[in-house]
N, C-alpha and C positions, 0 to 999 in steps of 0.2 A: 484420419484427420476429418473434421467436420467442415463440409463446404455448404454454402447457402443455396445450392441448386434446387433441392427439394423442399425448401422451406418457403412459407408465404412471407409477405412483407413484414408483418408483426413479428413472426419468429425470427427473421433476419435481424430486425432492430434489437430484439431481446439478446440475440447471440452477440451482436456488436457491443451492446451495453455490458454484458458479462465479460467480454474480452477487455473492455476498457477498465473494469474493476480489476481484473486479473493483472493487467499491465501495471497499475498503480500498486497492487499488492506486491508484485515482484520488486518494483522500485523501493517500496517500503522495507521489504525484507532484506534486500541488498544493503540498504543504508543502515539496517540494524545489525548488519554483519551475520545474518542467518543463512544466506546463500551466496554463492560466488557470483561476482560480476563477470558476465560472459565475455566482455570486451577485454578483461585483463586476466581472467581465470584465477582471480584472487578473491579472498574474503576481504572486503573493505568496509570499515564501519564509518558511517557518515550520518550522524543523527539529524543534520539539517535536511538531508535528502529524505530521510524517513518521515520527518515531520511534514515536509512538503507533500508527500504522497497521502498521508493521513489527512492533512488539510484539504487536499483536492477531493478526496472521497467524502469528506465531511460537507463540502460544498455541493457535490453531486447529491448526497442525501438530502440536504436542505432544499435544493431546487427541484428535486423529483418527488418530494414528499406528496403522498396521496396519488401519485401518478404511475406507481410501479405495480406490477403483478406481485402477488405475495411471495412467490419463489425468489424473484429478483431482490425484492426488499430484504428477505431473509438472508440472501447471499451477500448483499452489501453490508447489512448489520453485523453478520458473523465476521466478514472480512475486517471491518472496522474495529470490532471488539478484539480480535486476535492482534491486529497491529497496535492498538492502543496498549494492551497489556504488555506486549513485547517491548514497546517503546518505554513504558514505565520501568520495566526490569532494566533496560539498558541505561536509563538515567540513574537508577539506584547504584549501578556499577561504578559510575563516575570516572570512567577510564579517560585518561588524557589523550588517547588516540583518536577521539571523535573530532570531526571538523564542524560542529554545530555552531561554532562561534562563541560558545559559552566559555567563560573563564574558569578554569580549574585552580584549586588551591595548590600553589607550588611555592613552598617556602625554602627554595634551594638557594 
């Protein structure tokens, strides 16, 4: 495990920023039903949670524009692209088990 003991202040900040991106990536992937929720040990699809994670990372991208090292910008861009593509795929599925608040067609 990486600790910040041997890093300078800038490297520590970059590590923390990467960890923030990773946290939101995990929230997004849990919401998309791609990884287990560690609290319940179950796969739980919640598209509103995934959208929240994507929107948060979009805000980070917007407010850090021009201020990130190339590697961090690339990592953020790659993470956002991955989440967006997976989110679009999940929306296409149209499963009624999501809790995004969207009405699904149910003519029962």
